KEMAR-194107 format. One record per atom (N, C-alpha, C): residue number from 1; residue in one letter; atom name; x, y, z. Coordinates in steps of 0.02 Angstrom, whole numbers, m for minus. Example, Ala and Ser with C-alpha at 12.3 -4.5 7.8 and 13.67 -1.06 7.14 Angstrom:
<sites>
SITE  num  residu  atome       u       v       w
SITE    1       a      N     660    m284     390
SITE    1       a     CA     615    m225     390
SITE    1       a      C     660    m165     390
SITE    2       s      N     642    m112     354
SITE    2       s     CA     684     m53     357
SITE    2       s      C     645       2     394
</sites>
This chain:
<sites>
SITE  num  residu  atome       u       v       w
SITE    1       m      N     911   m3370     m70
SITE    1       m     CA     915   m3323     m15
SITE    1       m      C     872   m3262     m33
SITE    2       s      N     832   m3241      15
SITE    2       s     CA     787   m3186       2
SITE    2       s      C     820   m3119      18
SITE    3       v      N     787   m3066      m2
SITE    3       v     CA     812   m2998      12
SITE    3       v      C     815   m2988      87
SITE    4       k      N     764   m3014     124
SITE    4       k     CA     764   m3006     196
SITE    4       k      C     825   m3041     227
SITE    5       d      N     841   m3101     202
SITE    5       d     CA     900   m3136     227
SITE    5       d      C     964   m3095     215
SITE    6       d      N     968   m3065     155
SITE    6       d     CA    1025   m3022     139
SITE    6       d      C    1029   m2964     187
SITE    7       d      N     972   m2932     200
SITE    7       d     CA     970   m2875     246
SITE    7       d      C     990   m2896     317
SITE    8       d      N     965   m2953     339
SITE    8       d     CA     983   m2978     406
SITE    8       d      C    1058   m2993     410
SITE    9       g      N    1085   m3022     356
SITE    9       g     CA    1157   m3037     354
SITE    9       g      C    1198   m2974     357
SITE   10       l      N    1177   m2922     321
SITE   10       l     CA    1214   m2859     322
SITE   10       l      C    1210   m2826     390
SITE   11       k      N    1153   m2831     423
SITE   11       k     CA    1146   m2802     491
SITE   11       k      C    1192   m2838     540
SITE   12       k      N    1194   m2904     536
SITE   12       k     CA    1238   m2942     579
SITE   12       k      C    1311   m2925     565
SITE   13       a      N    1329   m2921     502
SITE   13       a     CA    1398   m2905     483
SITE   13       a      C    1417   m2837     509
SITE   14       a      N    1371   m2790     506
SITE   14       a     CA    1385   m2722     529
SITE   14       a      C    1402   m2720     603
SITE   15       e      N    1374   m2766     642
SITE   15       e     CA    1389   m2770     713
SITE   15       e      C    1464   m2783     725
SITE   16       f      N    1496   m2813     676
SITE   16       f     CA    1567   m2831     682
SITE   16       f      C    1612   m2788     638
SITE   17       g      N    1584   m2732     614
SITE   17       g     CA    1624   m2686     574
SITE   17       g      C    1634   m2710     502
SITE   18       l      N    1588   m2752     479
SITE   18       l     CA    1592   m2778     410
SITE   18       l      C    1532   m2752     370
SITE   19       p      N    1534   m2746     307
SITE   19       p     CA    1592   m2759     265
SITE   19       p      C    1642   m2702     269
SITE   20       r      N    1704   m2719     262
SITE   20       r     CA    1758   m2670     264
SITE   20       r      C    1765   m2638     194
SITE   21       n      N    1780   m2574     192
SITE   21       n     CA    1792   m2540     129
SITE   21       n      C    1859   m2563     101
SITE   22       l      N    1857   m2595      42
SITE   22       l     CA    1917   m2623      12
SITE   22       l      C    1946   m2577     m41
SITE   23       e      N    1913   m2522     m54
SITE   23       e     CA    1939   m2474    m104
SITE   23       e      C    2007   m2449     m82
SITE   24       g      N    2052   m2445    m128
SITE   24       g     CA    2118   m2417    m114
SITE   24       g      C    2167   m2467     m85
SITE   25       m      N    2144   m2528     m71
SITE   25       m     CA    2190   m2578     m44
SITE   25       m      C    2228   m2610    m102
SITE   26       s      N    2292   m2622     m92
SITE   26       s     CA    2333   m2653    m144
SITE   26       s      C    2317   m2728    m147
SITE   27       v      N    2340   m2759    m200
SITE   27       v     CA    2330   m2831    m207
SITE   27       v      C    2362   m2868    m148
SITE   28       d      N    2422   m2849    m129
SITE   28       d     CA    2455   m2881     m72
SITE   28       d      C    2416   m2871      m8
SITE   29       s      N    2390   m2811       3
SITE   29       s     CA    2351   m2797      63
SITE   29       s      C    2287   m2838      63
SITE   30       l      N    2255   m2844       5
SITE   30       l     CA    2194   m2885       1
SITE   30       l      C    2209   m2958      16
SITE   31       k      N    2265   m2984      m9
SITE   31       k     CA    2284   m3053       6
SITE   31       k      C    2298   m3063      80
SITE   32       d      N    2332   m3014     110
SITE   32       d     CA    2345   m3018     182
SITE   32       d      C    2280   m3015     222
SITE   33       y      N    2235   m2972     201
SITE   33       y     CA    2170   m2965     234
SITE   33       y      C    2131   m3030     229
SITE   34       r      N    2132   m3061     169
SITE   34       r     CA    2098   m3125     160
SITE   34       r      C    2128   m3178     205
SITE   35       a      N    2194   m3181     210
SITE   35       a     CA    2227   m3230     253
SITE   35       a      C    2207   m3219     326
SITE   36       a      N    2203   m3156     347
SITE   36       a     CA    2182   m3141     416
SITE   36       a      C    2110   m3163     428
SITE   37       l      N    2066   m3152     379
SITE   37       l     CA    1997   m3173     385
SITE   37       l      C    1992   m3249     388
SITE   38       e      N    2030   m3284     347
SITE   38       e     CA    2030   m3357     348
SITE   38       e      C    2054   m3384     416
SITE   39       a      N    2104   m3352     444
SITE   39       a     CA    2128   m3372     511
SITE   39       a      C    2074   m3359     563
SITE   40       e      N    2039   m3304     557
SITE   40       e     CA    1985   m3288     605
SITE   40       e      C    1928   m3338     598
SITE   41       i      N    1911   m3357     537
SITE   41       i     CA    1859   m3407     526
SITE   41       i      C    1878   m3472     560
SITE   42       k      N    1941   m3493     553
SITE   42       k     CA    1965   m3554     586
SITE   42       k      C    1959   m3547     662
SITE   43       h      N    1976   m3489     688
SITE   43       h     CA    1971   m3476     760
SITE   43       h      C    1898   m3482     783
SITE   44       v      N    1852   m3455     745
SITE   44       v     CA    1781   m3458     762
SITE   44       v      C    1756   m3531     757
SITE   45       e      N    1777   m3567     706
SITE   45       e     CA    1757   m3637     699
SITE   45       e      C    1781   m3678     758
SITE   46       d      N    1842   m3666     781
SITE   46       d     CA    1869   m3702     839
SITE   46       d      C    1828   m3685     901
SITE   47       a      N    1811   m3622     910
SITE   47       a     CA    1771   m3601     968
SITE   47       a      C    1702   m3633     966
SITE   48       l      N    1671   m3635     907
SITE   48       l     CA    1606   m3667     900
SITE   48       l      C    1609   m3741     917
SITE   49       a      N    1660   m3775     891
SITE   49       a     CA    1667   m3846     905
SITE   49       a      C    1675   m3859     980
SITE   50       h      N    1714   m3817    1013
SITE   50       h     CA    1724   m3824    1085
SITE   50       h      C    1658   m3814    1122
SITE   51       r      N    1622   m3762    1105
SITE   51       r     CA    1559   m3748    1139
SITE   51       r      C    1507   m3801    1125
SITE   52       e      N    1504   m3824    1062
SITE   52       e     CA    1455   m3877    1046
SITE   52       e      C    1472   m3941    1084
SITE   53       g      N    1536   m3955    1092
SITE   53       g     CA    1556   m4013    1131
SITE   53       g      C    1536   m4006    1204
SITE   54       a      N    1544   m3946    1231
SITE   54       a     CA    1525   m3933    1300
SITE   54       a      C    1450   m3940    1309
SITE   55       v      N    1412   m3916    1262
SITE   55       v     CA    1339   m3922    1265
SITE   55       v      C    1318   m3995    1262
SITE   56       a      N    1348   m4032    1216
SITE   56       a     CA    1333   m4104    1210
SITE   56       a      C    1349   m4141    1275
SITE   57       g      N    1406   m4124    1305
SITE   57       g     CA    1425   m4155    1368
SITE   57       g      C    1376   m4139    1424
SITE   58       a      N    1355   m4077    1427
SITE   58       a     CA    1307   m4057    1479
SITE   58       a      C    1240   m4091    1468
SITE   59       e      N    1219   m4095    1405
SITE   59       e     CA    1155   m4129    1391
SITE   59       e      C    1160   m4203    1410
SITE   60       a      N    1216   m4235    1396
SITE   60       a     CA    1223   m4306    1414
SITE   60       a      C    1224   m4315    1489
SITE   61       l      N    1255   m4268    1524
SITE   61       l     CA    1260   m4273    1597
SITE   61       l      C    1192   m4266    1630
SITE   62       f      N    1150   m4222    1604
SITE   62       f     CA    1086   m4207    1637
SITE   62       f      C    1028   m4244    1605
SITE   63       k      N    1042   m4287    1557
SITE   63       k     CA     988   m4325    1524
SITE   63       k      C     963   m4379    1573
SITE   64       i      N     899   m4384    1576
SITE   64       i     CA     870   m4433    1622
SITE   64       i      C     847   m4494    1584
</sites>
């Protein structure tokens, strides 16, 4: 991964309020935060799968 890729990733993350400042968070809070992020990742993966399925269906419908 190049420095440019890192910079682009940080810019994209900043659009969503990331990275979050973790200083001062307790171990329990960090574990809870990680669990919430993992749940959000699952939510995003489900949304992507749904949309990719819809795109595939539309492409099959309009394929000549």
